[in-house]
C-alpha positions in Angstrom: 77.9 98.6 107.9 79.9 96.7 105.4 83.6 97.1 105.0 86.2 95.6 102.5 89.8 96.2 102.0 91.1 97.0 98.5 94.2 95.0 97.3 97.7 96.0 98.6 96.4 98.5 101.0 98.2 98.5 104.1 99.5 100.9 106.9 98.0 104.1 108.4 96.0 104.9 105.2 93.9 101.7 105.0 91.4 102.0 102.6 87.9 102.3 103.8 84.8 101.1 101.7 81.7 103.2 102.1 82.1 105.3 105.0 82.2 105.6 108.9 85.0 103.3 110.1 88.0 104.6 112.1 91.4 105.2 110.4 94.4 103.5 112.6 97.3 105.6 113.2 100.1 105.7 110.5 102.7 103.0 110.7 105.3 103.2 107.8 105.0 100.3 105.2 107.3 100.9 102.2 106.2 97.8 100.3 107.6 96.9 96.8 107.2 99.5 94.1 107.4 96.8 91.4 104.3 94.5 92.8 102.2 96.6 95.4 99.9 99.3 94.3 100.2 101.6 97.2 103.2 102.5 99.0 103.4 104.7 102.2 106.7 106.2 103.8 108.0 108.8 105.8 109.3 111.8 103.9 113.1 112.1 104.9 113.7 114.9 107.2 110.1 115.8 107.6 108.6 113.9 110.6 105.1 115.6 110.1 104.9 114.4 106.5 104.0 111.3 104.9 104.6 110.3 101.1 102.0 108.2 99.4 102.6 106.6 95.9 99.6 105.1 93.8 100.6 102.8 91.1 98.1 102.0 88.3 99.0 98.9 86.3 98.4 97.2 83.0 96.1 94.3 82.9 94.3 92.3 80.2 91.1 94.1 81.3 87.5 93.0 80.8 86.3 91.5 77.5 85.5 94.1 74.9 82.8 92.0 73.4 80.7 91.9 76.5 78.2 94.5 76.8 78.1 94.5 80.6 82.0 94.3 80.6 81.5 91.1 82.5 80.9 93.0 85.8 78.2 91.8 88.3 75.2 94.1 88.2 75.9 95.2 91.9 79.5 96.2 91.0 80.2 100.0 91.0 78.6 101.2 93.9 81.3 100.9 96.6 84.4 103.3 97.1 87.6 103.5 99.0 88.9 106.5 100.9 92.2 107.4 102.3 91.2 109.9 104.7 93.1 112.8 102.9 91.9 115.8 101.0 92.6 119.2 99.9 91.6 122.1 102.0 92.0 125.0 99.5 89.6 126.0 96.9 91.9 125.4 93.9 94.2 122.6 92.7 96.9 124.1 90.8 99.3 122.1 88.5 101.4 122.3 85.3 100.8 119.8 82.3 103.9 118.7 80.4 103.0 116.9 77.0 106.1 116.7 75.2 106.9 113.0 75.8 103.3 112.1 75.4 103.4 111.5 71.8 100.1 113.3 71.3 101.2 117.1 71.5 98.7 119.8 73.0 95.7 117.5 72.8 97.0 115.3 75.7 96.6 118.4 77.8 92.9 118.5 77.1 92.3 114.9 78.0 94.3 115.5 81.3 92.0 118.6 82.2 88.9 116.6 81.3 90.1 113.9 83.8 90.2 116.3 86.6 87.0 117.9 85.5 85.0 114.7 85.8 85.7 114.6 89.5 84.9 118.4 89.9 81.6 118.0 88.1 80.7 115.0 90.4 81.3 117.2 93.5 81.2 120.9 93.2 82.8 121.4 96.5 86.0 119.8 95.5 88.9 122.1 94.6 88.6 123.6 91.3 91.5 122.3 88.9 93.6 125.1 87.4 96.4 124.2 85.0 99.0 125.7 82.9 100.1 123.6 79.8 103.8 123.4 78.4 104.2 121.5 75.2 107.8 122.1 74.8 109.3 120.5 77.9 109.4 117.3 79.6 108.5 118.5 83.1 110.2 118.0 86.4 108.6 114.7 87.1 107.7 113.5 90.8 109.3 115.3 93.8 108.3 117.2 96.8 109.4 120.7 95.2 107.6 124.0 94.4 105.8 122.6 91.3 102.7 120.4 91.0 102.8 118.7 87.6 101.4 116.0 85.2 103.8 114.7 82.9 105.0 111.7 80.8 108.1 109.9 82.3 109.9 106.7 82.2 108.6 104.7 85.0 109.2 100.9 84.4 112.7 100.9 86.0 111.4 102.1 89.4 107.7 100.7 89.6 107.8 97.8 87.1 107.1 97.2 83.3 103.3 96.8 83.9 103.0 100.4 85.2 100.8 102.6 83.4 101.0 105.7 85.8 101.6 106.9 89.2 100.3 109.6 91.4 102.2 110.8 94.4 101.2 112.9 97.0 102.4 114.2 100.3 100.2 114.8 103.4 100.3 116.1 107.0 99.8 113.9 109.8 97.7 116.4 111.5 94.0 115.8 110.8 91.2 118.3 110.5 87.7 116.9 110.5 88.9 113.3 110.4 91.0 113.9 107.1 94.7 114.8 106.7 95.5 117.7 104.4 97.5 117.1 101.2 100.3 119.5 100.6 101.6 118.5 97.4 101.1 116.1 94.3 102.7 115.0 91.1 101.3 112.6 88.4 103.4 110.7 85.6 102.2 108.7 82.7 104.6 105.9 81.7 106.5 106.7 78.5 107.1 103.0 77.9 103.6 102.7 76.6 101.6 104.0 73.7 99.1 106.7 74.5 96.1 107.6 72.6 93.1 110.0 72.5 90.3 107.2 72.0 87.2 109.4 72.8 84.2 108.3 74.6 83.9 104.9 72.8 82.6 103.1 76.1 85.3 100.3 75.4 86.4 97.6 77.9 89.6 97.0 76.3 90.7 95.8 72.9 90.6 97.4 69.5 93.7 99.6 70.1 97.3 99.0 71.2 97.4 102.5 73.0 96.1 103.4 76.2 93.5 106.2 76.5 94.9 109.4 78.3 91.4 110.1 79.7 90.9 106.6 80.8 94.0 106.4 82.8 93.9 110.2 83.6 90.7 110.2 85.3 91.8 107.3 87.6 94.9 109.1 88.4 93.0 112.3 89.2 90.7 110.5 91.7 94.0 109.7 93.4 95.0 113.3 93.4 91.5 114.3 95.1 92.0 111.7 97.7 90.3 108.5 96.3 91.9 105.0 96.7 91.8 101.8 94.7 88.6 99.5 94.9 88.6 96.2 93.2 84.8 96.6 91.9 85.2 96.3 88.1 82.8 98.9 87.1 84.8 101.7 88.8 87.1 104.4 87.7 89.2 103.6 90.7 89.7 99.8 89.7 93.3 99.4 90.0 94.0 98.0 86.7 93.3 99.0 82.8 93.7 97.5 79.4 94.9 98.9 76.2 91.8 100.3 74.3 89.9 100.7 77.5 87.8 104.0 77.8 85.3 103.2 80.4 87.2 104.9 83.4 86.8 108.2 81.9 83.1 108.3 83.2 82.7 107.7 86.9 80.6 105.2 88.3 78.2 105.5 91.1 80.7 104.5 93.7 83.3 107.0 92.5 80.7 109.6 92.8 79.8 108.8 96.2 83.4 108.8 97.1 84.3 112.2 96.1 81.1 113.3 97.7 82.1 111.8 100.9 85.4 113.4 100.8 84.2 117.1 100.0 
């Protein structure tokens, strides 16, 4: 069986391509939040809990003029797993759209992002959300509320950060997976956001970033998916302005979510 490591993946949640390889024991690797795209760290005061931060970055992307998006024909079949998952039947969270610049429709795009993964694997937890268009939201933190919101992220994660998804998981494993106990997701308010629709663009033609494109990638992390460098994948770790292709899952994305649930 072939394995390949995704970029900037390290520590106990080493990404596994395809399936079947063993996961090493967790060893804390804090990393650099302004350069790495995965950070694992102990949760202070909680020796049984690990905090994982996924950072999604802006890149020039694939040429919009290329019908194939310049990806090799074989790209898009691989996936990376972090051996974490939800164990309940529902994934509940609140959506705060105030700082999106888009109003209520931004929430629809966020819901569509989670629904794409649920449609690919019916056994995955059902996303259940409540939307608030009047507040900015609490942001990221291990509190009593799971939320998706728009927050200023550049100072902490770097100016090329589009979005982050953070979750906390228990070290105890069940069936080879560690259970996720909490997640939060934030889009960076330092970028312009749009609702570009299913234009199947590889980038260009718009100065804004598509909520569903970036949101579907981030929702993949919330469900337990890791980054993978195949350029056709929703879980590729970079996106370009005007890009919309990540809102549709590739073969590897679908295989990954099905391997988890």
